[in-house]
Every structure is written in C-alpha cells, then in structure tokens.
C-alpha atoms as a printed R data frame, in Angstrom:
    type eleno elety resid chain resno       x       y       z
1   ATOM     1    CA   MET     A     1  -0.579  17.155   7.218
2   ATOM     2    CA   SER     A     2  -2.297  13.540   6.228
3   ATOM     3    CA   ILE     A     3  -1.965   9.686   6.904
4   ATOM     4    CA   TRP     A     4  -2.009   7.060   4.966
5   ATOM     5    CA   TRP     A     5  -1.587   3.395   5.381
6   ATOM     6    CA   SER     A     6  -2.133   0.060   4.283
7   ATOM     7    CA   LEU     A     7  -2.397  -3.231   5.578
8   ATOM     8    CA   HIS     A     8  -1.912  -6.949   4.100
9   ATOM     9    CA   LEU     A     9  -3.691  -9.781   6.353
10  ATOM    10    CA   ARG     A    10  -4.700 -13.068   6.786
11  ATOM    11    CA   ARG     A    11  -8.019 -13.973   6.337
12  ATOM    12    CA   GLU     A    12  -7.759 -15.432  10.148
13  ATOM    13    CA   ALA     A    13 -10.469 -13.711  12.437
14  ATOM    14    CA   ALA     A    14  -7.470 -12.539  14.843
15  ATOM    15    CA   SER     A    15  -6.625  -9.912  12.033
16  ATOM    16    CA   VAL     A    16 -10.438  -8.325  12.973
17  ATOM    17    CA   PRO     A    17  -9.562  -6.559  15.974
18  ATOM    18    CA   LEU     A    18  -5.710  -6.086  14.941
19  ATOM    19    CA   ALA     A    19  -7.146  -3.652  12.084
20  ATOM    20    CA   ARG     A    20  -9.598  -1.922  14.592
21  ATOM    21    CA   ARG     A    21  -6.957  -0.953  17.312
22  ATOM    22    CA   PHE     A    22  -4.627   0.154  14.341
23  ATOM    23    CA   LEU     A    23  -7.253   2.250  13.280
24  ATOM    24    CA   LEU     A    24  -8.233   3.470  16.765
25  ATOM    25    CA   GLY     A    25  -4.813   3.913  17.782
26  ATOM    26    CA   THR     A    26  -4.059   6.185  14.701
27  ATOM    27    CA   MET     A    27  -7.043   8.112  15.209
28  ATOM    28    CA   GLU     A    28  -6.810   8.395  18.805
29  ATOM    29    CA   THR     A    29  -2.801   9.911  17.911
30  ATOM    30    CA   ALA     A    30  -4.368  12.158  15.145
31  ATOM    31    CA   GLY     A    31  -6.656  13.605  17.481
32  ATOM    32    CA   VAL     A    32  -9.756  12.797  16.149
33  ATOM    33    CA   ASP     A    33 -12.901  12.816  18.121
34  ATOM    34    CA   PRO     A    34 -13.807   9.652  19.946
35  ATOM    35    CA   ASP     A    35 -16.999   9.007  18.888
36  ATOM    36    CA   ILE     A    36 -16.300   9.530  15.245
37  ATOM    37    CA   SER     A    37 -13.587   7.040  15.784
38  ATOM    38    CA   PHE     A    38 -15.143   4.361  17.409
39  ATOM    39    CA   ASP     A    39 -18.218   4.791  14.593
40  ATOM    40    CA   LEU     A    40 -15.242   3.874  11.487
41  ATOM    41    CA   SER     A    41 -13.942   1.141  13.523
42  ATOM    42    CA   VAL     A    42 -16.642  -0.751  13.976
43  ATOM    43    CA   ALA     A    43 -17.680  -0.095  10.238
44  ATOM    44    CA   LEU     A    44 -13.770  -1.482   9.587
45  ATOM    45    CA   SER     A    45 -14.664  -4.503  12.143
46  ATOM    46    CA   GLU     A    46 -17.627  -5.022   9.663
47  ATOM    47    CA   ALA     A    47 -15.597  -5.137   6.547
48  ATOM    48    CA   CYS     A    48 -12.834  -7.125   7.758
49  ATOM    49    CA   ALA     A    49 -15.422  -9.646   9.263
50  ATOM    50    CA   ASN     A    50 -17.190  -9.446   5.622
51  ATOM    51    CA   ALA     A    51 -13.453 -10.235   3.960
52  ATOM    52    CA   VAL     A    52 -12.518 -12.897   6.144
53  ATOM    53    CA   GLU     A    53 -15.572 -14.729   5.705
54  ATOM    54    CA   HIS     A    54 -16.231 -14.412   1.977
55  ATOM    55    CA   GLY     A    55 -12.923 -13.128   0.417
56  ATOM    56    CA   GLY     A    56 -11.943 -16.116  -1.305
57  ATOM    57    CA   ASP     A    57 -10.745 -19.727  -0.852
58  ATOM    58    CA   ARG     A    58  -9.191 -21.296   2.206
59  ATOM    59    CA   THR     A    59  -6.449 -22.854   1.176
60  ATOM    60    CA   VAL     A    60  -3.295 -22.668   2.735
61  ATOM    61    CA   PRO     A    61   0.102 -22.589   1.141
62  ATOM    62    CA   GLY     A    62   2.107 -26.026   1.812
63  ATOM    63    CA   GLU     A    63  -0.595 -28.111   2.233
64  ATOM    64    CA   PRO     A    64  -1.095 -31.333  -0.563
65  ATOM    65    CA   GLY     A    65  -2.431 -29.746  -3.929
66  ATOM    66    CA   ASP     A    66  -1.620 -26.318  -3.201
67  ATOM    67    CA   SER     A    67   0.371 -24.499  -6.304
68  ATOM    68    CA   VAL     A    68   0.145 -20.554  -4.592
69  ATOM    69    CA   GLU     A    69   3.310 -18.999  -4.794
70  ATOM    70    CA   PHE     A    70   3.908 -15.923  -2.305
71  ATOM    71    CA   GLY     A    71   5.415 -12.553  -3.772
72  ATOM    72    CA   GLY     A    72   4.809  -9.329  -3.052
73  ATOM    73    CA   PRO     A    73   6.761  -6.004  -3.796
74  ATOM    74    CA   GLY     A    74  10.036  -6.675  -5.915
75  ATOM    75    CA   THR     A    75   9.334 -10.507  -6.496
76  ATOM    76    CA   GLY     A    76   8.003 -10.382  -9.519
77  ATOM    77    CA   ARG     A    77   5.247 -12.452  -8.301
78  ATOM    78    CA   PRO     A    78   2.039 -11.712  -7.122
79  ATOM    79    CA   TYR     A    79   0.569 -11.809  -3.367
80  ATOM    80    CA   ALA     A    80  -1.640 -15.237  -2.597
81  ATOM    81    CA   ASP     A    81  -4.825 -13.368  -2.400
82  ATOM    82    CA   SER     A    82  -6.740 -16.149  -1.684
83  ATOM    83    CA   GLY     A    83  -5.148 -15.944   2.231
84  ATOM    84    CA   GLN     A    84  -5.238 -12.316   2.273
85  ATOM    85    CA   TYR     A    85  -7.380  -9.243   2.040
86  ATOM    86    CA   ARG     A    86  -5.982  -5.585   2.392
87  ATOM    87    CA   VAL     A    87  -7.080  -2.647   4.372
88  ATOM    88    CA   THR     A    88  -6.115   1.013   3.223
89  ATOM    89    CA   ALA     A    89  -7.237   3.892   5.318
90  ATOM    90    CA   TYR     A    90  -6.705   7.830   4.948
91  ATOM    91    CA   LEU     A    91  -7.059  10.257   7.056
92  ATOM    92    CA   ASP     A    92  -7.120  14.094   5.190
93  ATOM    93    CA   GLY     A    93  -8.353  16.881   6.425
94  ATOM    94    CA   GLU     A    94 -11.822  16.835   6.795
95  ATOM    95    CA   LYS     A    95 -12.081  12.942   5.955
96  ATOM    96    CA   CYS     A    96 -10.937   9.258   6.512
97  ATOM    97    CA   ARG     A    97 -11.739   6.921   3.834
98  ATOM    98    CA   ILE     A    98 -11.279   3.320   4.398
99  ATOM    99    CA   GLU     A    99 -11.266   0.706   1.703
100 ATOM   100    CA   VAL     A   100 -11.473  -3.063   2.214
101 ATOM   101    CA   SER     A   101 -10.648  -5.497  -0.155
102 ATOM   102    CA   ASP     A   102 -10.364  -9.211  -0.587
103 ATOM   103    CA   SER     A   103 -10.038 -11.863  -3.341
104 ATOM   104    CA   GLY     A   104 -13.623 -13.715  -3.251
105 ATOM   105    CA   PRO     A   105 -16.474 -13.890  -5.649
106 ATOM   106    CA   GLY     A   106 -17.458 -10.914  -4.930
107 ATOM   107    CA   PHE     A   107 -20.747  -9.398  -4.447
108 ATOM   108    CA   PRO     A   108 -24.014 -10.934  -5.752
109 ATOM   109    CA   SER     A   109 -25.005  -8.539  -8.941
110 ATOM   110    CA   ARG     A   110 -27.874  -7.037  -7.080
111 ATOM   111    CA   ARG     A   111 -25.245  -5.384  -4.624
112 ATOM   112    CA   ALA     A   112 -22.151  -4.682  -6.754
113 ATOM   113    CA   LEU     A   113 -21.245  -1.021  -7.705
114 ATOM   114    CA   ARG     A   114 -24.396   0.058  -6.464
115 ATOM   115    CA   PRO     A   115 -24.068   3.087  -4.031
116 ATOM   116    CA   ALA     A   116 -24.828   2.115  -0.648
117 ATOM   117    CA   ALA     A   117 -27.659   4.488  -0.302
118 ATOM   118    CA   HIS     A   118 -29.941   2.889  -2.867
119 ATOM   119    CA   SER     A   119 -29.868  -0.628  -1.624
120 ATOM   120    CA   GLN     A   120 -32.567  -1.571   0.088
121 ATOM   121    CA   ARG     A   121 -32.425  -2.515   3.958
122 ATOM   122    CA   VAL     A   122 -31.351  -5.746   6.005
123 ATOM   123    CA   GLU     A   123 -34.237  -7.520   7.296
124 ATOM   124    CA   ALA     A   124 -33.599  -7.999  10.855
125 ATOM   125    CA   ASP     A   125 -33.741 -11.656  11.281
126 ATOM   126    CA   ALA     A   126 -31.350 -12.305   7.832
127 ATOM   127    CA   GLU     A   127 -28.557 -14.555   8.263
128 ATOM   128    CA   SER     A   128 -26.334 -12.471   5.971
129 ATOM   129    CA   GLY     A   129 -26.295  -8.423   5.156
130 ATOM   130    CA   ARG     A   130 -26.347  -6.842   8.726
131 ATOM   131    CA   GLY     A   131 -22.799  -5.884   8.832
132 ATOM   132    CA   LEU     A   132 -22.744  -3.978   5.268
133 ATOM   133    CA   ASP     A   133 -26.352  -2.154   6.061
134 ATOM   134    CA   LEU     A   134 -24.465  -1.347   9.576
135 ATOM   135    CA   ILE     A   135 -21.574   0.360   7.401
136 ATOM   136    CA   GLN     A   136 -23.872   2.380   5.753
137 ATOM   137    CA   GLN     A   137 -25.361   3.341   9.151
138 ATOM   138    CA   LEU     A   138 -22.028   4.388  10.532
139 ATOM   139    CA   SER     A   139 -20.592   5.850   7.353
140 ATOM   140    CA   ASP     A   140 -21.599   9.144   5.306
141 ATOM   141    CA   HIS     A   141 -20.796   7.327   1.927
142 ATOM   142    CA   VAL     A   142 -19.957   3.972   1.136
143 ATOM   143    CA   GLN     A   143 -19.398   2.365  -2.042
144 ATOM   144    CA   PHE     A   144 -19.775  -1.798  -2.717
145 ATOM   145    CA   GLY     A   145 -17.725  -3.150  -5.949
146 ATOM   146    CA   ASN     A   146 -16.454  -5.928  -7.712
147 ATOM   147    CA   ARG     A   147 -13.180  -5.997  -9.322
148 ATOM   148    CA   PRO     A   148 -13.739  -8.026 -12.364
149 ATOM   149    CA   GLY     A   149 -11.790 -11.085 -11.532
150 ATOM   150    CA   ARG     A   150 -10.596 -10.189  -8.274
151 ATOM   151    CA   GLY     A   151 -12.935  -9.612  -5.432
152 ATOM   152    CA   ALA     A   152 -14.826  -7.503  -3.740
153 ATOM   153    CA   VAL     A   153 -13.969  -3.759  -2.481
154 ATOM   154    CA   VAL     A   154 -16.091  -2.129  -0.097
155 ATOM   155    CA   SER     A   155 -15.106   1.736   0.780
156 ATOM   156    CA   PHE     A   156 -16.549   4.115   3.193
157 ATOM   157    CA   ASP     A   157 -15.890   7.097   4.936
158 ATOM   158    CA   LYS     A   158 -16.926   9.922   7.237
159 ATOM   159    CA   VAL     A   159 -16.586  13.284   7.568
160 ATOM   160    CA   LEU     A   160 -14.076  14.186  10.969
161 ATOM   161    CA   LYS     A   161 -14.335  15.635  13.927
162 ATOM   162    CA   TRP     A   162 -11.162  17.031  15.995
163 ATOM   163    CA   ARG     A   163 -10.283  17.116  19.498
164 ATOM   164    CA   GLU     A   164  -8.858  20.640  21.051
165 ATOM   165    CA   GLY     A   165  -5.217  21.041  20.088
166 ATOM   166    CA   ALA     A   166  -5.634  17.979  17.855
167 ATOM   167    CA   LEU     A   167  -2.224  17.121  15.185
168 ATOM   168    CA   LEU     A   168  -4.003  16.891  12.254
169 ATOM   169    CA   THR     A   169  -7.022  19.808  12.452
170 ATOM   170    CA   VAL     A   170  -7.591  20.908   9.006
C-alpha cells in the first residue's frame, strides 16, 4: 500500500504549520518511526517557508490592478499561482518523497538544477540559505530545480523506518 497527497496552499505563514501537521498526521497513521517523521516535517517546514517568502509576487485577487483569474480543474483556467504553492508527498514502501513547488523567480543559477550534495555549505551568519542546508541535512536525497517561467521546485526524500505493527510496512 502507498499514500499520495497534494495540497495547494496560499503563500501565507499560517500554511506552513498546516502542511507540517498534515504530513505528521499521515506518517503517524501509517506507522512511520517518529524520528523519521520529525526530520521530514522540519525539512517540509523549511521548504514551505521558502515558498511563502520567495514563491511569487504578493498580488491579492480583487485588489485594484489585479487581473488574476482563479481557476483550477474543470474550469479551463489555470490556478492563480502567484498566491499559492503546492506540496506533494508520496509514502511508498521504503521511501517518502516530498516536493514543494512555487511560482516565484526560482533559484539563482548557481543553485538551480544542481543536486544538493554538490552545493556549498551556508555560512553560519548568512541571511539566507540556511533552510535549504537544513533540508539537505535531514534528507537522504535533495534536488533543487527551476521550472522555466514557472518557479522553483524542491524535492527531497528519506528512507523510512516503521513502527512495530505499522499499516504500510514494506
């Protein structure tokens, strides 16, 4: 058995703990080891915080000068991506893979499409980049990428350990 879910969230600070709690609840129900769940939830929180901060402009639909049309499945119109980001998680067998995507300017070219293992460590007093470094430390594999004209994607995964009697054991 496997579990897959995707959330479309507003780029608001309140969405970060919501995504984290959703992941923790899923993992607890499935029977994932609490230490693994915690590591992945912290990594997810960092990725979501980056999407909220850097994931697009802050245009609010309905404000003067706003021409964004909301849509989605079945409407024939795209989502208003600048105010949203997406979190997708897959728990399947021995691995959990999480992907956070936004519609911002993407990563600078030195970070884009480069496996995290090859990136430089962030200085302790650096203003930015610590969240990405933390994601690297808490995950087994990380990929930072840009979707041309559509924003950034952070994908990370971790090998799962299961509690005794877990629902989704391998």
